[in-house]
LUMDREN-707001 format. One record per residue (C-alpha): x, y, z; chain; residue number from 0. Coordinates in steps of 0.1 Angstrom, whole numbers, padded with zeros to 4 digits. Layout:
<pts>
@u = X v = Y w = Z ch = A i = NUM;
...
</pts>
This chain:
<pts>
@u = -1830 v = -1056 w = -0824 ch = A i = 0;
@u = -1844 v = -1064 w = -0789 ch = A i = 1;
@u = -1834 v = -1044 w = -0758 ch = A i = 2;
@u = -1809 v = -1071 w = -0747 ch = A i = 3;
@u = -1792 v = -1070 w = -0781 ch = A i = 4;
@u = -1792 v = -1032 w = -0781 ch = A i = 5;
@u = -1775 v = -1032 w = -0747 ch = A i = 6;
@u = -1748 v = -1057 w = -0758 ch = A i = 7;
@u = -1742 v = -1037 w = -0790 ch = A i = 8;
@u = -1737 v = -1005 w = -0769 ch = A i = 9;
@u = -1713 v = -1022 w = -0746 ch = A i = 10;
@u = -1693 v = -1039 w = -0773 ch = A i = 11;
@u = -1690 v = -1009 w = -0796 ch = A i = 12;
@u = -1688 v = -0981 w = -0770 ch = A i = 13;
@u = -1660 v = -1000 w = -0753 ch = A i = 14;
@u = -1640 v = -1001 w = -0785 ch = A i = 15;
@u = -1637 v = -0963 w = -0785 ch = A i = 16;
@u = -1624 v = -0961 w = -0749 ch = A i = 17;
@u = -1586 v = -0959 w = -0749 ch = A i = 18;
@u = -1563 v = -0975 w = -0723 ch = A i = 19;
@u = -1536 v = -0948 w = -0722 ch = A i = 20;
@u = -1524 v = -0934 w = -0689 ch = A i = 21;
@u = -1523 v = -0950 w = -0655 ch = A i = 22;
@u = -1547 v = -0978 w = -0648 ch = A i = 23;
@u = -1576 v = -0968 w = -0625 ch = A i = 24;
@u = -1582 v = -0990 w = -0595 ch = A i = 25;
@u = -1613 v = -1003 w = -0612 ch = A i = 26;
@u = -1625 v = -1000 w = -0648 ch = A i = 27;
@u = -1644 v = -1020 w = -0674 ch = A i = 28;
@u = -1611 v = -1030 w = -0690 ch = A i = 29;
@u = -1596 v = -1043 w = -0658 ch = A i = 30;
@u = -1628 v = -1063 w = -0651 ch = A i = 31;
@u = -1627 v = -1079 w = -0685 ch = A i = 32;
@u = -1590 v = -1087 w = -0683 ch = A i = 33;
@u = -1595 v = -1103 w = -0649 ch = A i = 34;
@u = -1624 v = -1123 w = -0662 ch = A i = 35;
@u = -1604 v = -1136 w = -0691 ch = A i = 36;
@u = -1575 v = -1146 w = -0668 ch = A i = 37;
@u = -1600 v = -1165 w = -0646 ch = A i = 38;
@u = -1616 v = -1183 w = -0676 ch = A i = 39;
@u = -1581 v = -1192 w = -0689 ch = A i = 40;
@u = -1571 v = -1206 w = -0656 ch = A i = 41;
@u = -1603 v = -1224 w = -0645 ch = A i = 42;
@u = -1628 v = -1224 w = -0674 ch = A i = 43;
@u = -1658 v = -1203 w = -0682 ch = A i = 44;
@u = -1680 v = -1219 w = -0655 ch = A i = 45;
@u = -1657 v = -1204 w = -0629 ch = A i = 46;
@u = -1664 v = -1168 w = -0641 ch = A i = 47;
@u = -1689 v = -1149 w = -0619 ch = A i = 48;
@u = -1692 v = -1114 w = -0607 ch = A i = 49;
@u = -1685 v = -1126 w = -0572 ch = A i = 50;
@u = -1652 v = -1143 w = -0581 ch = A i = 51;
@u = -1640 v = -1114 w = -0602 ch = A i = 52;
@u = -1648 v = -1090 w = -0574 ch = A i = 53;
@u = -1628 v = -1111 w = -0550 ch = A i = 54;
@u = -1598 v = -1112 w = -0573 ch = A i = 55;
@u = -1600 v = -1074 w = -0577 ch = A i = 56;
@u = -1606 v = -1068 w = -0540 ch = A i = 57;
@u = -1639 v = -1051 w = -0545 ch = A i = 58;
@u = -1675 v = -1060 w = -0539 ch = A i = 59;
@u = -1696 v = -1076 w = -0566 ch = A i = 60;
@u = -1719 v = -1046 w = -0567 ch = A i = 61;
@u = -1689 v = -1023 w = -0575 ch = A i = 62;
@u = -1685 v = -1042 w = -0608 ch = A i = 63;
@u = -1720 v = -1033 w = -0620 ch = A i = 64;
@u = -1710 v = -0997 w = -0622 ch = A i = 65;
@u = -1687 v = -1007 w = -0651 ch = A i = 66;
@u = -1703 v = -1039 w = -0665 ch = A i = 67;
@u = -1740 v = -1041 w = -0670 ch = A i = 68;
@u = -1743 v = -1078 w = -0662 ch = A i = 69;
@u = -1731 v = -1114 w = -0670 ch = A i = 70;
@u = -1743 v = -1113 w = -0707 ch = A i = 71;
@u = -1724 v = -1081 w = -0713 ch = A i = 72;
@u = -1693 v = -1094 w = -0695 ch = A i = 73;
@u = -1692 v = -1126 w = -0717 ch = A i = 74;
@u = -1696 v = -1107 w = -0749 ch = A i = 75;
@u = -1668 v = -1083 w = -0740 ch = A i = 76;
@u = -1646 v = -1112 w = -0729 ch = A i = 77;
@u = -1651 v = -1129 w = -0762 ch = A i = 78;
@u = -1643 v = -1099 w = -0783 ch = A i = 79;
@u = -1613 v = -1089 w = -0762 ch = A i = 80;
@u = -1599 v = -1124 w = -0761 ch = A i = 81;
@u = -1601 v = -1126 w = -0799 ch = A i = 82;
@u = -1583 v = -1094 w = -0805 ch = A i = 83;
@u = -1579 v = -1079 w = -0840 ch = A i = 84;
@u = -1567 v = -1103 w = -0867 ch = A i = 85;
@u = -1529 v = -1103 w = -0867 ch = A i = 86;
@u = -1526 v = -1111 w = -0904 ch = A i = 87;
@u = -1506 v = -1092 w = -0930 ch = A i = 88;
@u = -1524 v = -1087 w = -0963 ch = A i = 89;
@u = -1505 v = -1098 w = -0993 ch = A i = 90;
@u = -1525 v = -1101 w = -1025 ch = A i = 91;
@u = -1496 v = -1118 w = -1042 ch = A i = 92;
@u = -1500 v = -1150 w = -1021 ch = A i = 93;
@u = -1534 v = -1158 w = -1037 ch = A i = 94;
@u = -1567 v = -1163 w = -1020 ch = A i = 95;
@u = -1561 v = -1200 w = -1010 ch = A i = 96;
@u = -1529 v = -1193 w = -0991 ch = A i = 97;
@u = -1545 v = -1162 w = -0975 ch = A i = 98;
@u = -1575 v = -1181 w = -0964 ch = A i = 99;
@u = -1553 v = -1209 w = -0950 ch = A i = 100;
@u = -1534 v = -1183 w = -0930 ch = A i = 101;
@u = -1567 v = -1169 w = -0918 ch = A i = 102;
@u = -1580 v = -1202 w = -0906 ch = A i = 103;
@u = -1548 v = -1212 w = -0889 ch = A i = 104;
@u = -1548 v = -1178 w = -0871 ch = A i = 105;
@u = -1584 v = -1184 w = -0859 ch = A i = 106;
@u = -1574 v = -1219 w = -0847 ch = A i = 107;
@u = -1544 v = -1206 w = -0827 ch = A i = 108;
@u = -1564 v = -1177 w = -0812 ch = A i = 109;
@u = -1592 v = -1201 w = -0801 ch = A i = 110;
@u = -1567 v = -1226 w = -0786 ch = A i = 111;
@u = -1553 v = -1198 w = -0764 ch = A i = 112;
@u = -1588 v = -1192 w = -0751 ch = A i = 113;
@u = -1609 v = -1224 w = -0757 ch = A i = 114;
@u = -1638 v = -1211 w = -0735 ch = A i = 115;
@u = -1646 v = -1186 w = -0763 ch = A i = 116;
@u = -1662 v = -1215 w = -0782 ch = A i = 117;
@u = -1689 v = -1216 w = -0755 ch = A i = 118;
@u = -1698 v = -1180 w = -0761 ch = A i = 119;
@u = -1694 v = -1178 w = -0798 ch = A i = 120;
@u = -1726 v = -1197 w = -0806 ch = A i = 121;
@u = -1760 v = -1188 w = -0822 ch = A i = 122;
@u = -1773 v = -1154 w = -0834 ch = A i = 123;
@u = -1756 v = -1126 w = -0814 ch = A i = 124;
@u = -1741 v = -1092 w = -0816 ch = A i = 125;
@u = -1706 v = -1093 w = -0830 ch = A i = 126;
@u = -1680 v = -1069 w = -0814 ch = A i = 127;
@u = -1655 v = -1050 w = -0834 ch = A i = 128;
@u = -1627 v = -1076 w = -0832 ch = A i = 129;
@u = -1650 v = -1106 w = -0842 ch = A i = 130;
@u = -1664 v = -1085 w = -0870 ch = A i = 131;
@u = -1629 v = -1076 w = -0881 ch = A i = 132;
@u = -1620 v = -1113 w = -0884 ch = A i = 133;
@u = -1651 v = -1119 w = -0905 ch = A i = 134;
@u = -1644 v = -1088 w = -0926 ch = A i = 135;
@u = -1609 v = -1101 w = -0933 ch = A i = 136;
@u = -1620 v = -1135 w = -0943 ch = A i = 137;
@u = -1647 v = -1122 w = -0966 ch = A i = 138;
@u = -1623 v = -1097 w = -0982 ch = A i = 139;
@u = -1600 v = -1126 w = -0991 ch = A i = 140;
@u = -1629 v = -1144 w = -1008 ch = A i = 141;
@u = -1637 v = -1114 w = -1030 ch = A i = 142;
@u = -1609 v = -1127 w = -1053 ch = A i = 143;
@u = -1632 v = -1157 w = -1061 ch = A i = 144;
@u = -1663 v = -1158 w = -1082 ch = A i = 145;
@u = -1685 v = -1166 w = -1051 ch = A i = 146;
@u = -1714 v = -1143 w = -1044 ch = A i = 147;
@u = -1713 v = -1123 w = -1011 ch = A i = 148;
@u = -1737 v = -1147 w = -0993 ch = A i = 149;
@u = -1717 v = -1177 w = -1006 ch = A i = 150;
@u = -1685 v = -1162 w = -0992 ch = A i = 151;
@u = -1702 v = -1160 w = -0958 ch = A i = 152;
@u = -1712 v = -1197 w = -0962 ch = A i = 153;
@u = -1676 v = -1206 w = -0971 ch = A i = 154;
@u = -1663 v = -1189 w = -0940 ch = A i = 155;
@u = -1689 v = -1207 w = -0919 ch = A i = 156;
@u = -1677 v = -1241 w = -0934 ch = A i = 157;
@u = -1641 v = -1233 w = -0926 ch = A i = 158;
@u = -1649 v = -1220 w = -0892 ch = A i = 159;
@u = -1668 v = -1251 w = -0884 ch = A i = 160;
@u = -1638 v = -1273 w = -0893 ch = A i = 161;
@u = -1615 v = -1251 w = -0872 ch = A i = 162;
@u = -1639 v = -1252 w = -0842 ch = A i = 163;
@u = -1641 v = -1290 w = -0843 ch = A i = 164;
@u = -1603 v = -1293 w = -0842 ch = A i = 165;
@u = -1600 v = -1268 w = -0814 ch = A i = 166;
@u = -1624 v = -1289 w = -0793 ch = A i = 167;
@u = -1604 v = -1320 w = -0800 ch = A i = 168;
@u = -1572 v = -1302 w = -0789 ch = A i = 169;
@u = -1582 v = -1306 w = -0752 ch = A i = 170;
@u = -1587 v = -1336 w = -0730 ch = A i = 171;
@u = -1616 v = -1340 w = -0705 ch = A i = 172;
@u = -1595 v = -1321 w = -0678 ch = A i = 173;
@u = -1591 v = -1292 w = -0701 ch = A i = 174;
@u = -1554 v = -1298 w = -0708 ch = A i = 175;
@u = -1540 v = -1289 w = -0742 ch = A i = 176;
@u = -1532 v = -1318 w = -0766 ch = A i = 177;
@u = -1511 v = -1313 w = -0797 ch = A i = 178;
@u = -1509 v = -1350 w = -0808 ch = A i = 179;
@u = -1544 v = -1364 w = -0805 ch = A i = 180;
@u = -1540 v = -1390 w = -0832 ch = A i = 181;
@u = -1506 v = -1401 w = -0819 ch = A i = 182;
@u = -1522 v = -1406 w = -0784 ch = A i = 183;
@u = -1551 v = -1426 w = -0799 ch = A i = 184;
@u = -1526 v = -1448 w = -0816 ch = A i = 185;
@u = -1507 v = -1454 w = -0784 ch = A i = 186;
@u = -1538 v = -1458 w = -0762 ch = A i = 187;
@u = -1555 v = -1482 w = -0786 ch = A i = 188;
@u = -1524 v = -1501 w = -0798 ch = A i = 189;
@u = -1531 v = -1533 w = -0779 ch = A i = 190;
@u = -1568 v = -1533 w = -0788 ch = A i = 191;
@u = -1561 v = -1527 w = -0824 ch = A i = 192;
@u = -1535 v = -1555 w = -0825 ch = A i = 193;
@u = -1559 v = -1579 w = -0808 ch = A i = 194;
@u = -1589 v = -1571 w = -0831 ch = A i = 195;
@u = -1572 v = -1562 w = -0864 ch = A i = 196;
@u = -1592 v = -1588 w = -0883 ch = A i = 197;
@u = -1625 v = -1574 w = -0871 ch = A i = 198;
@u = -1615 v = -1538 w = -0877 ch = A i = 199;
@u = -1590 v = -1539 w = -0906 ch = A i = 200;
@u = -1597 v = -1504 w = -0919 ch = A i = 201;
@u = -1591 v = -1489 w = -0885 ch = A i = 202;
@u = -1559 v = -1511 w = -0881 ch = A i = 203;
@u = -1546 v = -1498 w = -0914 ch = A i = 204;
@u = -1554 v = -1462 w = -0907 ch = A i = 205;
@u = -1538 v = -1463 w = -0872 ch = A i = 206;
@u = -1509 v = -1486 w = -0883 ch = A i = 207;
@u = -1473 v = -1477 w = -0875 ch = A i = 208;
@u = -1463 v = -1473 w = -0911 ch = A i = 209;
@u = -1481 v = -1440 w = -0917 ch = A i = 210;
@u = -1457 v = -1411 w = -0929 ch = A i = 211;
@u = -1450 v = -1386 w = -0901 ch = A i = 212;
@u = -1465 v = -1357 w = -0921 ch = A i = 213;
@u = -1498 v = -1375 w = -0923 ch = A i = 214;
@u = -1502 v = -1379 w = -0885 ch = A i = 215;
@u = -1519 v = -1352 w = -0864 ch = A i = 216;
@u = -1526 v = -1333 w = -0895 ch = A i = 217;
@u = -1564 v = -1331 w = -0894 ch = A i = 218;
@u = -1566 v = -1293 w = -0893 ch = A i = 219;
@u = -1545 v = -1287 w = -0924 ch = A i = 220;
@u = -1558 v = -1318 w = -0943 ch = A i = 221;
@u = -1594 v = -1309 w = -0938 ch = A i = 222;
@u = -1588 v = -1272 w = -0946 ch = A i = 223;
@u = -1570 v = -1282 w = -0978 ch = A i = 224;
@u = -1599 v = -1304 w = -0989 ch = A i = 225;
@u = -1625 v = -1277 w = -0981 ch = A i = 226;
@u = -1605 v = -1252 w = -1002 ch = A i = 227;
@u = -1603 v = -1278 w = -1030 ch = A i = 228;
@u = -1641 v = -1278 w = -1030 ch = A i = 229;
@u = -1643 v = -1239 w = -1029 ch = A i = 230;
@u = -1617 v = -1237 w = -1057 ch = A i = 231;
@u = -1636 v = -1262 w = -1079 ch = A i = 232;
@u = -1668 v = -1242 w = -1074 ch = A i = 233;
@u = -1650 v = -1209 w = -1081 ch = A i = 234;
@u = -1637 v = -1223 w = -1114 ch = A i = 235;
@u = -1672 v = -1236 w = -1123 ch = A i = 236;
@u = -1686 v = -1201 w = -1117 ch = A i = 237;
@u = -1659 v = -1185 w = -1139 ch = A i = 238;
@u = -1668 v = -1209 w = -1167 ch = A i = 239;
@u = -1705 v = -1199 w = -1164 ch = A i = 240;
@u = -1695 v = -1163 w = -1167 ch = A i = 241;
@u = -1715 v = -1131 w = -1158 ch = A i = 242;
@u = -1744 v = -1142 w = -1180 ch = A i = 243;
@u = -1757 v = -1162 w = -1150 ch = A i = 244;
@u = -1760 v = -1131 w = -1128 ch = A i = 245;
@u = -1726 v = -1136 w = -1111 ch = A i = 246;
@u = -1705 v = -1105 w = -1103 ch = A i = 247;
@u = -1670 v = -1106 w = -1117 ch = A i = 248;
@u = -1644 v = -1113 w = -1090 ch = A i = 249;
@u = -1617 v = -1088 w = -1083 ch = A i = 250;
@u = -1585 v = -1094 w = -1102 ch = A i = 251;
@u = -1556 v = -1105 w = -1081 ch = A i = 252;
@u = -1519 v = -1108 w = -1086 ch = A i = 253;
@u = -1521 v = -1145 w = -1084 ch = A i = 254;
@u = -1551 v = -1159 w = -1103 ch = A i = 255;
@u = -1564 v = -1194 w = -1098 ch = A i = 256;
</pts>
């Protein structure tokens, strides 16, 4: 681990042990992070700077550096704080598919609250305690399948990629939240589709007015279900292969697939 990563690890994991009880001090690392998150929520990540945060808190920029080592440390702490711990109740009886669906939907809604986190959560980096807790929870769900530990991580990456793409499509170019992307496309493109239906018949059929209501603006759940179909099929294949192929036996669950 290089020096920069070591500094980030120290900041992320040491801050997790610092409580917030008692009266708030005039300035603290927690106050700085909370203010930075509020600024990013209001104006986007590009607006976040030590200068702006200092102005909002009524202190000089240099005063912040006594609590936050620098911009990289600040962004890492913002991401982990904004994610928070996974607010999901474990219930083995629901089965791994339902549990993983709940996990993915929770990731989606958390990311939608703070879409700027997608700009930080990229590439190899040090995970904080909250981000690692989300990963731990997802991997723990997948222990009920026949997937090997590295394959469980790959499965989470596949699901997270789908969720990430849908979060990005949930905002317009001005950063405003959209909950009916497909419906808006239908409305915006209605006259074009009508005029050019013969040239683009498949598009005209897909965006036609006769589609059932439960099949519109359902890309998150539709895609997630199809991904889980694939994982389930692979899981069943591995179970048929049995432990003779070097696969570990999955943990038994109350609801077996």
